Backbone bond lengths (Angstrom), bond angles and torsions (degrees), N, CA, C in turn:
res aa  C-N    CA-C-N  psi(-1)  N-CA   C-N-CA  omega(-1)  CA-C   N-CA-C  phi
1 X - - - 1.460 - - 1.501 108.35 -
2 X 1.310 114.29 135.27 1.453 119.90 -176.23 1.504 109.64 -80.77
3 X 1.320 115.91 127.88 1.467 120.79 179.25 1.515 109.29 -75.60
4 X 1.372 117.83 128.70 1.479 119.13 -178.57 1.509 109.85 -69.44
5 X 1.258 116.05 139.90 1.456 122.08 177.75 1.510 110.04 -81.91
6 X 1.354 115.84 169.94 1.475 120.87 -179.67 1.510 111.15 -65.41
7 X 1.315 115.97 -36.03 1.468 118.47 -179.03 1.517 110.98 -68.05
8 X 1.357 116.28 -37.32 1.461 118.09 -179.70 1.517 110.73 -70.86
9 X 1.382 117.59 -37.92 1.473 119.87 176.68 1.514 110.92 -62.77
10 X 1.334 117.17 -40.38 1.477 120.79 179.42 1.517 110.69 -63.31
11 X 1.312 116.14 -37.12 1.465 119.14 178.63 1.513 111.38 -67.49
12 X 1.383 116.85 -34.83 1.455 119.82 -179.79 1.521 112.17 -72.47
13 X 1.351 116.25 -35.25 1.470 119.95 -177.66 1.527 112.88 -82.82
14 X 1.301 119.04 -17.34 1.466 120.51 -176.71 1.514 110.44 -71.24
15 X 1.420 116.15 134.79 1.467 121.02 -178.98 1.517 109.35 -70.66
16 X 1.299 115.09 129.87 1.470 116.02 -179.86 1.520 111.43 -65.94
17 X 1.260 116.89 142.31 1.473 124.07 179.46 1.509 108.72 -95.93
18 X 1.377 113.61 123.21 1.467 118.13 179.68 1.518 109.85 -73.20
19 X 1.261 113.30 143.40 1.461 118.24 179.79 1.527 110.39 -71.40
20 X 1.329 117.30 131.65 1.464 121.73 179.10 1.521 110.67 -71.15
21 X 1.368 114.81 135.95 1.470 115.74 178.24 1.516 110.24 -70.63
22 X 1.273 114.38 148.58 1.460 119.72 179.56 1.532 109.71 -68.79
23 X 1.339 119.43 135.31 1.466 121.45 179.70 1.520 110.75 -61.64
24 X 1.341 115.32 144.10 1.474 117.14 179.33 1.511 110.32 -66.02
25 X 1.259 116.10 150.08 1.469 119.05 179.55 1.521 110.72 -64.18
26 X 1.320 115.71 139.31 1.464 120.59 179.79 1.527 109.60 -63.74
27 X 1.342 112.48 131.09 1.460 118.54 179.55 1.520 107.77 -101.67
28 X 1.273 118.77 111.75 1.459 123.76 179.50 1.524 109.68 -86.72
29 X 1.364 116.66 139.76 1.467 118.00 177.76 1.508 111.10 -64.14
30 X 1.278 112.85 144.74 1.462 118.21 -179.70 1.518 109.75 -66.90
31 X 1.293 119.09 138.44 1.469 120.71 179.64 1.528 109.76 -63.23
32 X 1.351 116.72 141.32 1.473 118.94 -179.18 1.512 110.96 -63.24
33 X 1.285 112.68 144.60 1.450 118.30 177.50 1.517 109.90 -72.71
34 X 1.297 116.05 165.24 1.458 121.08 179.52 1.526 110.93 -62.64
35 X 1.352 115.86 -35.20 1.456 119.53 -179.80 1.529 111.33 -68.50
36 X 1.366 118.12 -40.10 1.452 121.25 177.99 1.522 111.59 -66.69
37 X 1.316 117.67 -40.56 1.461 120.90 179.21 1.513 111.06 -64.48
38 X 1.308 117.19 -42.26 1.457 120.21 180.00 1.520 111.16 -65.76
39 X 1.352 117.37 -36.64 1.454 119.55 -179.67 1.526 111.65 -70.48
40 X 1.345 117.65 -35.80 1.457 120.25 -178.57 1.529 111.62 -65.48
41 X 1.316 117.45 -33.68 1.457 121.19 -176.34 1.526 112.49 -106.36
42 X 1.300 117.82 9.21 1.444 120.34 -177.21 1.518 110.69 -83.47
43 X 1.349 116.98 135.37 1.463 121.06 176.22 1.512 111.07 -72.86
44 X 1.318 116.85 -10.65 1.460 120.92 178.87 1.516 111.84 -90.32
45 X 1.324 117.82 2.23 1.451 121.44 -179.50 1.526 109.34 -69.68
46 X 1.319 117.97 114.78 1.462 121.94 -176.43 1.518 109.83 -82.05
47 X 1.354 118.59 127.27 1.467 120.39 179.37 1.509 111.27 -68.84
48 X 1.336 117.72 163.03 1.473 120.05 -179.67 1.515 110.82 -70.32
49 X 1.334 118.57 153.33 1.478 121.38 179.50 1.518 111.18 -69.71
50 X 1.319 115.94 151.16 1.459 122.24 179.45 1.521 112.84 -88.92
51 X 1.314 118.11 -21.12 1.460 122.23 -179.07 1.522 107.88 -158.38
52 X 1.326 118.01 162.74 1.468 120.25 -179.31 1.532 111.28 -59.83
53 X 1.295 115.15 131.50 1.456 120.63 -178.92 1.511 114.46 88.89
54 X 1.336 117.79 -5.38 1.463 121.77 -179.69 1.516 110.13 -78.93
55 X 1.321 116.45 131.26 1.454 122.19 176.72 1.519 108.57 -110.55
56 X 1.331 118.95 95.03 1.470 120.66 -177.95 1.521 111.03 -68.59
57 X 1.317 114.97 151.65 1.457 121.63 -178.41 1.521 109.88 -106.09
58 X 1.309 115.53 148.45 1.454 120.19 171.36 1.526 108.95 -77.63
59 X 1.312 116.01 169.93 1.460 119.20 -179.29 1.519 111.92 -63.54
60 X 1.327 115.95 -38.36 1.463 119.38 179.01 1.520 110.36 -66.05
61 X 1.324 117.16 -43.38 1.458 120.38 178.70 1.528 111.86 -63.74
62 X 1.332 116.66 -41.27 1.468 119.75 179.96 1.523 111.07 -65.77
63 X 1.342 116.36 -41.73 1.461 119.44 179.47 1.521 111.36 -65.10
64 X 1.346 116.92 -41.29 1.460 120.14 178.57 1.523 111.20 -65.47
65 X 1.333 116.73 -39.67 1.461 120.55 178.73 1.524 111.17 -65.28
66 X 1.323 116.92 -42.24 1.464 120.44 -179.91 1.523 111.21 -66.31
67 X 1.331 116.71 -43.84 1.464 120.45 -178.85 1.527 111.39 -66.70
68 X 1.338 116.38 -46.41 1.457 119.34 -178.93 1.518 113.08 -63.87
69 X 1.330 117.11 -46.29 1.462 119.68 179.96 1.520 111.54 -67.66
70 X 1.341 117.73 -33.52 1.458 120.10 178.67 1.514 112.34 -66.63
71 X 1.329 116.85 -44.15 1.470 120.62 -179.98 1.518 110.84 -66.43
72 X 1.327 117.43 -44.47 1.465 120.75 -178.32 1.527 111.78 -68.91
73 X 1.335 117.84 -33.86 1.461 119.10 178.30 1.523 111.52 -71.64
74 X 1.334 117.85 -29.15 1.460 119.71 173.52 1.516 110.94 -69.17
75 X 1.337 116.33 -36.98 1.457 119.63 177.80 1.517 112.07 -69.22
76 X 1.341 117.00 -31.99 1.459 121.37 179.70 1.523 108.86 -137.66
77 X 1.340 117.79 90.03 1.472 120.17 -176.44 1.522 113.94 -65.32
78 X 1.322 117.94 -10.62 1.466 120.57 -179.95 1.524 112.38 -83.56
79 X 1.331 117.79 -4.97 1.467 121.07 177.85 1.521 108.99 -82.39
80 X 1.317 116.08 86.11 1.454 120.87 179.85 1.515 113.32 -63.05
81 X 1.344 117.25 -30.27 1.456 119.64 179.78 1.527 111.59 -66.84
82 X 1.346 116.48 -38.43 1.460 119.42 178.37 1.525 111.45 -69.00
83 X 1.326 116.86 -37.28 1.461 120.29 177.81 1.529 110.09 -63.95
84 X 1.348 116.41 -40.88 1.462 119.69 178.62 1.523 111.06 -65.93
85 X 1.326 117.80 -40.86 1.469 121.29 178.62 1.519 110.76 -63.47
86 X 1.331 116.82 -43.03 1.469 120.41 179.31 1.525 110.54 -62.89
87 X 1.327 116.33 -41.89 1.456 119.43 179.11 1.507 112.81 -63.66
88 X 1.330 117.09 -41.70 1.466 120.15 -178.66 1.517 111.78 -72.48
89 X 1.336 117.02 -37.94 1.460 120.06 -177.26 1.526 112.20 -70.21
90 X 1.326 117.41 -29.50 1.466 119.92 -178.00 1.527 113.33 -95.90
91 X 1.339 117.68 -16.32 1.468 119.81 -177.55 1.515 112.60 -82.00
92 X 1.314 117.61 -28.04 1.456 121.24 -178.35 1.526 109.35 -100.70
93 X 1.337 116.84 149.49 1.464 128.01 2.20 1.519 114.14 -99.38
94 X 1.342 119.00 9.15 1.461 120.16 -170.08 1.538 112.37 -100.21
95 X 1.313 116.76 -58.18 1.460 120.52 -170.46 1.527 112.44 -69.73
96 X 1.308 117.63 -32.30 1.461 120.04 -177.45 1.521 111.24 -65.95
97 X 1.332 117.78 -30.91 1.465 120.32 179.41 1.530 110.85 -70.59
98 X 1.321 117.36 -34.11 1.464 119.40 176.58 1.521 110.71 -64.58
99 X 1.340 117.00 -43.13 1.461 120.26 178.32 1.528 111.08 -65.94
100 X 1.322 116.70 -36.03 1.466 120.06 178.94 1.526 110.91 -64.14
101 X 1.313 116.64 -41.28 1.468 119.59 177.51 1.522 111.31 -65.84
102 X 1.339 115.96 -37.60 1.466 119.18 178.57 1.520 111.33 -65.96
103 X 1.320 117.96 -36.47 1.462 121.02 179.33 1.524 110.97 -72.02
104 X 1.316 117.46 -37.06 1.462 120.11 178.43 1.524 111.79 -66.83
105 X 1.329 116.89 -25.09 1.461 120.38 179.48 1.522 113.00 -82.34
106 X 1.342 117.97 -4.65 1.464 121.81 -178.19 1.525 109.28 -118.57
107 X 1.355 115.94 141.05 1.466 119.69 178.25 1.519 111.01 -64.30
108 X 1.337 117.01 -42.88 1.468 119.88 177.84 1.519 110.84 -67.07
109 X 1.318 116.89 -38.30 1.460 119.51 178.08 1.512 112.04 -62.71
110 X 1.331 117.23 -41.16 1.475 119.63 177.36 1.526 110.94 -65.16
111 X 1.329 117.27 -35.03 1.464 119.60 178.21 1.529 111.17 -68.92
112 X 1.323 117.07 -37.18 1.461 120.50 176.56 1.521 110.33 -64.10
113 X 1.337 117.33 -42.81 1.462 120.39 178.03 1.519 111.56 -63.55
114 X 1.331 116.09 -34.73 1.466 119.26 179.76 1.532 111.46 -74.38
115 X 1.345 117.39 -41.76 1.464 120.58 -177.33 1.524 112.61 -78.36
116 X 1.347 116.60 -31.42 1.466 121.88 -177.07 1.531 111.43 51.33
117 X 1.336 118.11 60.26 1.469 119.63 -178.69 1.523 111.08 -69.33
118 X 1.300 115.60 149.83 1.462 122.67 178.66 1.515 108.85 -122.12
119 X 1.323 116.84 137.44 1.459 121.82 178.68 1.527 108.25 -82.04
120 X 1.301 115.60 112.22 1.460 122.01 179.17 1.525 108.59 -130.73
121 X 1.322 115.69 176.50 1.461 120.32 178.25 1.517 111.97 -66.22
122 X 1.338 116.85 -22.77 1.463 119.57 178.54 1.524 111.92 -85.78
123 X 1.360 117.35 -35.90 1.459 119.47 179.64 1.523 111.88 -75.04
124 X 1.340 117.12 -30.97 1.464 121.99 175.36 1.521 108.30 -121.99
125 X 1.300 115.88 92.88 1.462 121.69 -179.22 1.526 108.48 -78.36
126 X 1.335 117.00 104.37 1.459 120.83 -175.12 1.528 112.95 -61.33
127 X 1.342 120.09 -43.76 1.475 118.29 176.41 1.525 112.47 -58.75
128 X 1.320 117.41 -37.17 1.467 119.18 178.23 1.520 111.27 -69.14
129 X 1.355 116.56 -37.41 1.458 119.33 178.34 1.521 111.28 -65.23
130 X 1.347 117.13 -37.67 1.465 119.80 179.26 1.524 111.62 -66.37
131 X 1.323 116.25 -26.22 1.465 120.25 -179.42 1.523 112.94 -85.14
132 X 1.336 118.40 -7.15 1.459 120.93 -179.12 1.525 110.47 -72.32
133 X 1.327 118.24 152.21 1.469 120.72 177.37 1.525 111.34 -60.38
134 X 1.318 116.84 152.97 1.476 119.16 -177.10 1.525 114.21 -67.65
135 X 1.345 118.05 -14.13 1.462 119.86 180.00 1.523 112.85 -89.17
136 X 1.338 117.89 3.02 1.458 121.38 179.62 1.521 110.56 -93.63
137 X 1.337 115.51 165.13 1.466 120.12 178.23 1.518 110.82 -63.88
138 X 1.341 117.36 -41.13 1.458 120.43 -179.09 1.511 113.90 -68.25
139 X 1.328 117.13 -21.73 1.463 119.79 -179.50 1.509 114.04 -98.96
140 X 1.348 118.54 8.24 1.463 122.78 -176.50 1.521 109.36 -124.13
141 X 1.347 117.17 139.43 1.454 121.03 176.61 1.529 107.84 -150.08
142 X 1.388 116.53 153.45 1.480 121.16 -172.26 1.501 118.07 -130.48
143 X 1.375 122.99 14.86 1.451 128.34 169.71 1.524 113.50 52.69
144 X 1.355 118.68 -130.49 1.462 121.69 -169.81 1.525 111.78 -65.50
145 X 1.336 117.28 -33.39 1.461 119.35 -179.35 1.528 111.55 -61.67
146 X 1.340 116.91 -28.96 1.459 120.38 177.97 1.529 110.53 -62.88
147 X 1.331 117.19 -38.69 1.463 120.24 179.62 1.520 110.99 -66.50
148 X 1.333 117.28 -37.39 1.467 119.54 176.25 1.519 110.43 -64.50
149 X 1.329 117.02 -39.83 1.464 121.03 176.75 1.528 110.30 -63.51
150 X 1.334 117.27 -45.75 1.467 120.79 -179.64 1.521 111.25 -62.36
151 X 1.321 117.50 -39.07 1.461 120.22 -179.61 1.528 110.98 -63.84
152 X 1.343 116.54 -43.51 1.464 119.57 179.52 1.519 111.75 -69.35
153 X 1.335 117.46 -28.82 1.460 120.79 -175.47 1.522 112.68 -88.60
154 X 1.340 117.39 -39.73 1.464 120.54 -175.59 1.520 113.64 -103.95
155 X 1.350 117.87 -21.22 1.471 123.56 -177.59 1.522 112.48 65.91
156 X 1.325 117.95 15.14 1.458 120.31 177.91 1.530 110.10 -70.75
157 X 1.330 118.32 128.80 1.470 119.56 -178.01 1.522 113.21 -59.84
158 X 1.341 118.31 -33.34 1.464 119.71 -177.40 1.522 111.38 -60.43
159 X 1.336 117.50 -39.34 1.455 119.68 179.35 1.526 111.20 -67.01
160 X 1.341 116.38 -30.68 1.457 119.10 174.52 1.518 111.79 -69.87
161 X 1.343 116.92 -39.55 1.459 120.10 176.96 1.528 111.35 -62.00
162 X 1.334 116.09 -34.01 1.463 119.86 -178.20 1.520 112.20 -63.99
163 X 1.336 116.98 -21.02 1.457 119.52 178.64 1.528 112.34 -67.51
164 X 1.336 116.64 -15.09 1.466 119.03 175.56 1.520 111.39 -64.24
165 X 1.334 116.69 -17.40 1.459 119.94 177.54 1.526 111.83 -66.04
166 X 1.328 117.40 -11.91 1.462 119.92 176.32 1.518 110.63 -59.82
167 X 1.330 116.42 -30.26 1.461 120.15 -179.66 1.520 112.35 -65.18
168 X 1.327 117.89 -21.19 1.464 121.29 179.93 1.526 112.73 -86.56
169 X 1.334 118.20 -6.25 1.458 121.00 179.85 1.526 111.20 -78.74
170 X 1.313 114.95 163.98 1.458 120.25 173.89 1.526 110.09 -68.23
171 X 1.321 116.09 162.87 1.464 120.16 -176.51 1.523 111.17 -59.61
172 X 1.333 117.25 -45.15 1.465 120.17 -179.88 1.526 111.33 -65.43
173 X 1.346 117.03 -35.43 1.456 120.44 178.65 1.517 111.52 -70.07
174 X 1.339 116.77 -37.73 1.474 119.67 176.34 1.518 111.19 -63.83
175 X 1.341 117.04 -43.90 1.456 120.00 178.60 1.523 110.92 -62.53
176 X 1.321 116.85 -39.24 1.455 121.14 179.29 1.527 110.84 -66.23
177 X 1.329 116.11 -37.57 1.462 118.99 179.47 1.516 111.33 -66.36
178 X 1.344 118.00 -49.39 1.456 120.70 -176.10 1.524 112.68 -69.63
179 X 1.323 117.73 -28.47 1.456 119.91 -176.78 1.519 113.33 -94.42
180 X 1.341 118.33 -25.83 1.465 120.74 -173.05 1.521 111.37 -121.19
181 X 1.321 116.42 -66.02 1.460 119.61 -169.69 1.517 113.46 -76.51
182 X 1.324 118.12 -34.87 1.456 119.76 178.25 1.517 113.08 -61.59
183 X 1.347 118.51 -52.96 1.474 119.10 176.97 1.524 113.01 -59.78
184 X 1.338 117.26 -38.96 1.468 119.17 177.87 1.529 111.17 -61.48
185 X 1.343 116.36 -44.37 1.464 120.46 -177.34 1.521 111.56 -64.97
186 X 1.325 118.03 -45.23 1.458 120.63 -178.94 1.525 111.32 -67.37
187 X 1.313 117.00 -41.27 1.465 120.15 -178.84 1.527 111.63 -63.54
188 X 1.321 116.02 -46.11 1.458 119.78 -177.82 1.517 112.34 -77.27
189 X 1.329 117.71 -31.67 1.453 119.81 178.06 1.514 113.03 -65.46
190 X 1.338 116.72 -33.34 1.457 120.43 -179.58 1.521 112.60 -75.49
191 X 1.319 118.03 -30.46 1.465 119.64 -172.46 1.527 113.75 -103.55
192 X 1.325 119.12 -12.86 1.465 120.53 -176.65 1.519 110.98 -83.16
193 X 1.339 116.08 170.71 1.456 121.44 176.61 1.526 110.16 -67.37
194 X 1.338 115.12 165.17 1.470 120.58 -179.42 1.531 109.70 -67.82
195 X 1.339 115.95 117.84 1.468 118.87 -179.70 1.529 111.64 -74.46
196 X 1.347 117.19 -11.68 1.459 119.75 177.16 1.518 110.92 -67.04
197 X 1.334 116.84 -18.82 1.460 121.09 -178.64 1.531 112.83 -95.03
198 X 1.314 117.91 15.13 1.464 121.74 177.33 1.520 108.75 -96.79
199 X 1.319 116.05 126.06 1.473 121.22 176.71 1.530 106.63 -84.42
200 X 1.342 115.47 84.96 1.461 120.69 -169.13 1.522 112.71 -61.86
201 X 1.325 117.46 -32.24 1.460 119.17 179.73 1.527 112.10 -62.00
202 X 1.325 116.56 -23.80 1.465 120.74 -179.18 1.525 112.65 -97.03
203 X 1.334 117.42 -1.60 1.459 120.91 -175.50 1.517 113.10 -111.02
204 X 1.328 118.60 6.89 1.452 120.44 -173.08 1.525 112.84 -64.54
205 X 1.306 118.33 -31.12 1.460 121.22 -179.76 1.527 112.60 -97.46
206 X 1.327 117.28 4.67 1.457 121.62 178.15 1.524 110.12 -74.55
207 X 1.322 116.14 141.33 1.456 120.00 175.49 1.524 109.16 -62.72
208 X 1.321 116.25 129.39 1.458 120.26 -172.79 1.532 111.49 -64.91
209 X 1.329 117.51 -32.31 1.460 119.75 178.14 1.526 110.79 -68.08
210 X 1.327 116.69 -36.62 1.464 120.27 176.25 1.515 111.32 -63.19
211 X 1.331 116.76 -41.54 1.461 120.35 178.75 1.520 110.93 -67.32
212 X 1.332 117.72 -38.10 1.469 120.42 177.38 1.528 110.75 -60.47
213 X 1.323 116.46 -43.91 1.459 119.56 179.81 1.521 111.15 -65.19
214 X 1.323 116.88 -36.35 1.454 120.29 179.76 1.521 111.56 -66.85
215 X 1.323 117.15 -36.48 1.462 121.57 -177.52 1.519 113.24 -90.43
216 X 1.337 117.70 -12.97 1.456 120.12 -176.99 1.511 113.21 80.83
217 X 1.345 117.11 37.63 1.461 122.47 -179.33 1.523 108.38 -109.82
218 X 1.315 115.74 129.29 1.459 119.65 -179.68 1.524 111.11 -78.60
219 X 1.304 115.55 159.17 1.464 121.73 -179.73 1.522 109.69 -60.81
220 X 1.321 118.85 124.88 1.464 119.37 178.82 1.519 110.68 -72.61
221 X 1.325 117.99 157.79 1.465 120.70 177.67 1.529 110.83 -60.47
222 X 1.326 115.25 139.37 1.458 120.90 -178.84 1.521 109.05 -78.70
223 X 1.312 116.42 120.22 1.462 121.06 -178.20 1.522 111.47 -63.62
224 X 1.318 116.95 -34.03 1.465 119.50 179.93 1.522 111.15 -65.79
225 X 1.335 117.08 -40.90 1.464 119.38 177.30 1.526 111.38 -66.10
226 X 1.335 116.28 -37.88 1.468 119.62 179.37 1.520 110.39 -64.47
227 X 1.315 117.00 -45.78 1.462 120.16 179.19 1.524 111.36 -64.49
228 X 1.320 116.89 -36.09 1.458 120.35 178.41 1.523 110.74 -64.33
229 X 1.342 117.07 -42.76 1.456 119.95 177.32 1.520 111.32 -65.06
230 X 1.332 117.03 -40.00 1.465 120.31 179.53 1.519 110.93 -64.03
231 X 1.333 117.70 -41.10 1.467 120.18 177.82 1.523 110.82 -64.64
232 X 1.338 116.77 -39.06 1.455 120.45 178.82 1.516 111.18 -65.40
233 X 1.349 117.42 -40.08 1.457 120.49 178.03 1.523 111.20 -66.55
234 X 1.311 117.58 -40.09 1.464 120.05 177.21 1.519 111.07 -64.08
235 X 1.326 117.03 -39.54 1.457 120.74 179.45 1.526 110.99 -64.36
236 X 1.348 116.98 -41.28 1.459 120.01 179.09 1.518 111.42 -66.74
237 X 1.355 116.87 -39.94 1.457 119.17 178.11 1.522 111.29 -64.40
238 X 1.319 116.45 -38.14 1.458 120.09 179.40 1.524 110.40 -67.47
239 X 1.331 117.18 -39.88 1.464 119.86 178.08 1.525 110.88 -65.87
240 X 1.323 117.98 -40.11 1.443 120.97 177.79 1.521 111.51 -64.35
241 X 1.333 115.96 -38.80 1.470 119.17 179.55 1.529 110.24 -65.85
242 X 1.335 117.67 -40.79 1.465 121.13 178.28 1.508 112.07 -66.35
243 X 1.339 116.82 -34.46 1.458 119.86 -179.21 1.509 111.33 -68.35
244 X 1.337 118.15 -29.36 1.446 121.27 179.77 1.529 112.64 -79.79
245 X 1.325 116.76 -13.89 1.473 119.47 -178.48 1.525 111.48 -74.14
């Protein structure tokens, strides 16, 4: 009988090594078709709806809706539906989120979001507002300068578009806006608190000066004093012209 050698014993005691399976072949993704590539980069690609019944708009549709409603609302400022459409089409999806964050950071803003008040003939009784004293919020209003203030405070594009109504004012009114009320509105709109967090339905009987102090808004120029100075300047110019005759 042949005596096993050390090398043969080592071969018998060594654990056999299992053969490694061959790696599966790499599967590369199929290249996108021309139709898929065009849809991914197409401006006509409609985003998914946010809720049942929602019809999302493409960027082209939203831009056309904003432009059309803005132009028509300038031509007819009494079309409240067009003004609302312009505001909604230009506020989303960027500016509305900033206002939402500002409201969530305020106790009054959170209450407004929870209550969701709507301006109706019952919530804002116009005959009652007309009967309020002139020093109250309900008895005071500021026309085009208010839109300049809102634009600086909220950054909503619709309020900026509304400033185009300055072109419809008289020459003296336009000069007064650009020299007096426009700078006042922009300066105070940038530095005051967020007016979106004011529960206006509850502030109609508040003294307007008290509300200005609360929001950090300075007293606007008095239109009556401005007109009085303008009349005095016209009178002096007329007297000077007569004296030279």
